[in-house]
N, C-alpha and C positions, 0 to 999 in steps of 0.2 A: 573622548572617553565617556562611556555611558555611565551616568550616575547610578549608584546602587539602589536608589529609591525609586527609579522609574518602574521597572518590572524586575523584581529581584530574581525570579526564576520563571522559566517557561513551564507549560503544563507537564512536560515530560520530565521535569525535575532537574534539568541541567541549569547550573547557575550562569545567568547571562553575564554577570559581572566577571566571573572566572573566565569565561570564553573570551570576553573582551580584553581582559588583561593578557591572556595568551597571545591574542591577535596583535595587540599593541607591542608586546615583547618581540614578536617576529618582525614587525615593521621596523622597530628600533634597531634590531640586529642587521637587517638589510641596509638601513640607512648608514650604519657604521662600517659597512664593507669598504675597503680601500679599492681604488681602480685596479690594482694588481690582482686582488682577490676576485673581482668581478670578471676580469679577462680570463682567469684560469678556468678552463672548460673541463667538465666531467666527460669521461669517455662515453661515447654513445653506445647504446645496447642494440642498435639496429644498423644494418649495412648502409653504405652509400646509395645502393640501388633502391633500398626501401625508403630512405629519406627522399630520394628523387620522386619515387612513386607517390608518396604522401603529398609532396609539394604540387605535383601534377593534379592530383585529386582535389586539392585545396583550391587550385586556380580554375578548375573546370566549372563554368557557370551553368552548365546544362544538367547538372546532377545535384541531388540533395543526399547527404549522408546522415543517417539516423541510427540510433540504437534500437533494436527490436523491442517491442513492448514487454516481452518476456523471453528469457532464454539466453540473453547476453550476446546475440548475434549482431553483427554490423550489417546494415542494409543500405545499399546504394540504389537510389531511386531516380528515375528520369524526372527532372524538375517539373515538366508539364504534367506528368501523371500525378505527382505529389500535390500540385496546386489544384488539379481537378478533384482529387480526393478530399482535400481540406475545404474547398469551396462547396462541395456537396454537403459536408457537415454544417458549414456556416449558412447554407441556404435553408436550413430548417427554421421556418418562420415562427414556430412555436417556442423555439429556444433562443434564437439569436435575431437581433434586429440591426441592420446596417444603418448607421447614423452619420450625420454631417460631421465635418472635421472641426466644428466649433467646440466640441468637447475636448478640452485640453487638460493637461495635468493641473494647471492653475485653477481651472474651473472646479474640478473635483476637490482639489485641496481646500478651496474656500468653503465648500460644503462640509468637508470633514471638520474644519475649524469651527464652523457654525454649530455642528452637532456636539462637539466637545464643549463649546461655550454654554450650550443649553443644559449640559450635564456636569458642569464644572464642580459642583458640590461633592461629586463622587470621587474626585481625584485630587492628588496634590499637584502643585504647579510643575514639579519635576516629571510626574507621570503624563501630564498633558503635553509637555514639551516632547517627551519620548514618543507619544502617539501621533504627533503631527510634524515634528521638525526633523526631517531627514531628506536625503536626495531622492526625489521622486521621478517616476516615469510611468507611462501607461503600461499595463500588462500586455503581453503578446501571447498568442496561441500557436501551438505547433502540434504536429501529430506523430505518434509513435506507431510504426507499422505492426499490426497484429498478425504476424506471420504464422503464429500458432493456431489461428482460426482458419487458415487456408488449407482445406483438405487436399487440394491438388498438389500443393507444395509438400505436405506431409507424405503423400503417396510417392512423390519423386524421391524424397529422402529414404523412404522405406525400400524403394526399388534399388537405390544406389547408396547403400550405407558406407560410411567411411569410419575408420578407427578413431577412438578417443572422442566421439561425438561431434567431430568437425565436419562441416559440409559446405559445399558451394552450389548454388542453384541460381539459374537465370529466371527471374520472376517477371520479365518484361510483359508477358501476356497474362499474368495472373491478376485477379482483382483482389488486392490486399486492402482490408479495412484499416482505419487508423483510430487510435485512442487519442482524443483531444486533451492536451495538457496546457494549462494556462500558467505561464511563468509570471508569478505575481511579485517577485522580489523587487522591492522599491516602489510598487504601485501605491497610490494614495490611501487605499484601505488595507494595506498589508498589515499594519500593526493593530488595526481594529479587528482584523481576522484573528490575530494572535490573542487578543483580549477575549474574543468570542470563544476560542478554543479553551482558554483557561476556565471560563465560566461554565462551559458545557461538559467538560470532562467528568466532574463528580456525578452528574446526572447519568451520563453514559454508563458508569460503573454499576448502575442499578439494573441494567438489562440482563436478565438471567441467562438467555440463550447466547449471549455474546462470547466469542472466542478472541482472546488477546493475541495469541501467537500459536505456533506449532506445539510448544511444550504444554500450553494450556489445553489444547485439543487432546493431546496424548494423555494428560492427567484425567480428563473427563471421559475418555473412551473406555468402555468396559473391556476386560480381557476375555470374557466368555459370555454366552447368553443361552437361555433355555428354550429359545425358539429360532427357527431359520429366518433370519431377517432379509429384507430386500434393502440393499444398499443404495441410497439415493444421494445424488449431488445436484444441487440446484444453483442456478445462476440468475442474477437479475440483469436484464438487458439495459446497458447504458444508464446505470443507476444515478450518477450525479446529475446529469442534465435532465433526467426524467422526473425529478422531484418537484411536484407542483408547489408553488410558493405558499398557497393557502393551506395545503395539507401540512407543510412544514410548520407553519405557525400553530395550527391545531395540535400537532404532535408535541411541539415544545411546551405549549400551555398545559397539556396533559401531564408531562413529566415535572414541570415546575410546580404545579399545584399538588401533585402527589408527594414530591420530596422537597418541599419548600425550604426545609432546614439545610439543604445542600448548597444554597447560595453562599458564595464567598463574600466576606466582608459585608458592605452595605448595599451590594447589588440586589436587585429584586426582579420580579417578573416583568413589570412595566418597562424598566430600563433595558433588560435583555431582549425583549421582543422588539423594542424600538431599534436596538443595536443590530439585530438580525435583519430587520426590514431595511435599515439603512444600507447594510452590506448588500442585500439582495438588489437594491435599486442602483447600486454604483459599481457593478461588475462591467467595466469597460475593457476592451482588449483590441489589439491590432493584428492585422494579417495583410501582407502585401500592400502596405500603405493605406489600407482601409481600416476604419474604426467600426467596431461592433459593440452592442450592448447585450449581455446575456439577460434575457427577460424571464427565464424559468430555470429552476434547479440551482445547483451550485457548481463551481468550476473545479475540475481536477487540478490540484496544486495549491489551493487555498488552505491555510492552516486549520481552519475550523471545519473543513469539509468532512473528514472522517467521523467525528462525533455528531455532527449535524445529520449526516446520512444514517448513522446507526440509530439515532433517536427517532428518526422518521420511520424506519423499518421496524424498530422495536415497538413503536406505537401501533403500527398495523398488525403486528403479530400478537402483541399483548391485549390490545383493546378490541380488535376485530376478529382475528383468526381463532383464538382460543375459545371465546364465547360461541362462535359459529359452529366449531367442531363439537362442543358440548351439547349444543341444541340439536344438531342434525345427526350426530353419530354417538352421542352419549358421553358422560363424564370420563369414562375409562379411556376413550379416544383422546380427549383433551389432555389428560394426565400423561398418556403415552407420548404424545408429540412434545409436550413440555419437557419431558425427561430426555428426549432423544434429539431434539432439534438443536443444531449448532450453526451459528452464523458468524462469518468474518466479512464485514462489509457486504459485497455483492455475491459472495460465495457461501453456500450452505451445505450441510451434511445431515442426513437423517438415517438412522438405522431402524427401518420401519417394519413393524409387524402388521401385515396387510389384513389380519383378521379384524383390526380396528377400522381401517380405512384403506381402500385400494390406492395405489400410487397415483393413478390417473385422476381419481377424485380429489386427492390432496392437491395436485397441480391446479385443477379447476378452482379449488377454494382459494389457493394462493393468488391466482390471477383475477379473482373477483374482489380482492381487497381494495384496489384503487385502479382507475382506468389508465393512469400514466405509468404505473409500476408493473412490469411484466416479467414473469419467471419462466425459465426453461428448466428441463429436468433430464438427467441421465439416471438410469437405474441398472442394477446388476444383482444377481444372486450369488456372485463369487467374489468380485473385486471392483473397486472404484477408487478414483483419486480425489483427494481434497487437500487444498494447499499444496505442500510438498510431500504429502504422505499418501501412500497407496494402501488401502485397507483391504485385507483379504479375509474371507470367511472359510473356515475348514471344519469338518466334523471332528468332534473330540473322540479320539480312538479309545480313551479310557472310560468315558462316561457316556452312556447312551442318551440320545435326544438333547445333547448339548453341543454347542458350536464354539470353536476357539477363534478369537479375533487376533490376527497378526498384522503388523504394520511394516512397511518397507518404504524406502525413499522413492519418491516419484519425480521424474524429470520429463518435461515435454519433449516430443519428438524433435522439435527445433532447437533444443538446448545445445549450446556449443561448449559448455563447461569451460568457459573462458577464465581459468584461474590465473592469478597473478604470476607472471614469469619470474623464475628465481633470480635471474640476472638483471631484473629491472632496476632502474635508477631510483631506489627508495631505501629507507633505513633497513639494514640487514635483518634486524630482529623481527621485522614485520613478515618478511618472506619466510624466515625460519619457523614462525609460529603458525603459518597457514596449514601445513600438513596435520599438525596436532588438532587444530580447530575443526578441520574437515573430518578427521577420524572420530572426534567427539560427537559430531553431528550424526555420524553413522550409528554410533552406540545409542544415542538418544532415540533415533527414529526406528531403526531396524530391530524388531523384537526377536526374530528367529536367529539363533547363533550361526547356523550354516549359511543363511542368506547374508548375514553380517560379514562373514569371512569372504564371501564372494564380492561384496561391495568394497571391502578393503583392497582386494586384488585389482578391481576396476579402477579405484582411486589411485593406486600405486602406479599403474600404467599411464594414467592421465597426467599425474604429477611429474613422472619421469619425462614425459613428452614436453613438459614446460621447463625442463632443466633442473629439477630438484634432485639432490643426491639420494641415491637409494638407501644409504645408511640413515639419513634424516627421516625418510619416509618409514623405514622399518622400525626405528626407535619410536616414532609417533604412534604407529599401529600397536606396538608392544605396550606403550603407556596407556593407550585407549582401552585395550582389552582388560586392563586391571580396574577400569572404572565401573561403578555400580550404576546400571541404567536407571533404576528407580530413583536414586539420589540425584542424578543429573536432571531428570524430568521434573522433579519436585523442588529443586533448589530455588527456583524463582518464587515459588509460593511460600516456601518456608521462611525466606528472608523478609522480615517485615520492614518495609521502608519507613523511615522516620517521616512523619507528616511535616511538610514545610509550607510556610506561607507563600502564596503565589503572588500576591500584591502586598506591598508594605507602604505604610505612610511614614513620612519623615517627621 
């Protein structure tokens, strides 16, 4: 049982002690099962043929089965092709270094213990135990196929569409890139990364252009504008591994000095910089019985990675881009970009008035901020996608020289809409709540009522295809139509969460 004085809460506000109690209760209930109860089988929700097919896939040593990076598709990959793709990622000598097998869990654990011993005055004994005493293993890296980035596959789906968003495609001959993910559960620096996340979160909240989620974006998106904007979506190429370590330290020092009062408890700039440097120098991972060290950037999957990356990009935008724009294009341009730039990790959106700066020039300025951070850009005068929202611009038919901004749900062409089957072996109340939650999402995102009704119809067909009763679906739609969209979008910002201590002393 985790003692409540170790880390009372994680940065996201969930009580670690409460989660641990629930887990321990589940384990205790399982241990109390009688042999008769264990032998009693739940009726399977798949056929014998499907069970046999799954077993055959599981035993096949020539394939790798992965979830697609986005869209919910299941991808079966030739094992040799998968290994070639991953080895290509790991062969980037600027990011990864192959090392000898002498780096073991025990070696890294001793270094973690030494680091904590040097900083023991900052922690209670219970906290030090929590940070270093757990079952450890080296992290491992795997890749999620980015099928949504493959234009050839998207063209195939477009040529042969199937109902309900489902598709099958042979991608043997396609070059599918992978998103590298590091599974750090149980790795020696896992809990130090948790600590770093807790310390960095308050500073991340000071970034003005940062978007928390879709609701936050919808709250900040204007409903109309008095100019014809160019809609721009920007993307940062391979953000996490591209962050130069020196740049990261420079960025963190900027935020720490600017908002020194945001440090929790008795943590300070010196300790936090040393913590980040320690983590940077101890990202070890394995693939195919080989061990690698990540020597640049941060790993996708580490707890502290999102605020770490946000603070670096926030520094480049705040400290470098805005002054540059003011100097070259005037203060009005700087103010315009400040008011319209929205970033969510490596994705960005700008509703640009090109009288201040042409889109192409803005891209050049973004790509001049740092040699390792590179942006790409899509632009449109009519519609563009950002997160799971499609933004549309239409002339206001009632007021001349003004434009209305409408939003719709956006799904990638490779999205399979893999909703939870109604007859799945899971608590019944979960399945019954899914239609209502999905209809609420439509109300939140889709601003036009006619479009909203069309999305309800699409959803109804997809849910029926997953075995959901038509009455349950219709009741959910009827309830959702009574909801106020403005209230739904703003409910997250209206509820003021009570501030909780993230670390406690005994």
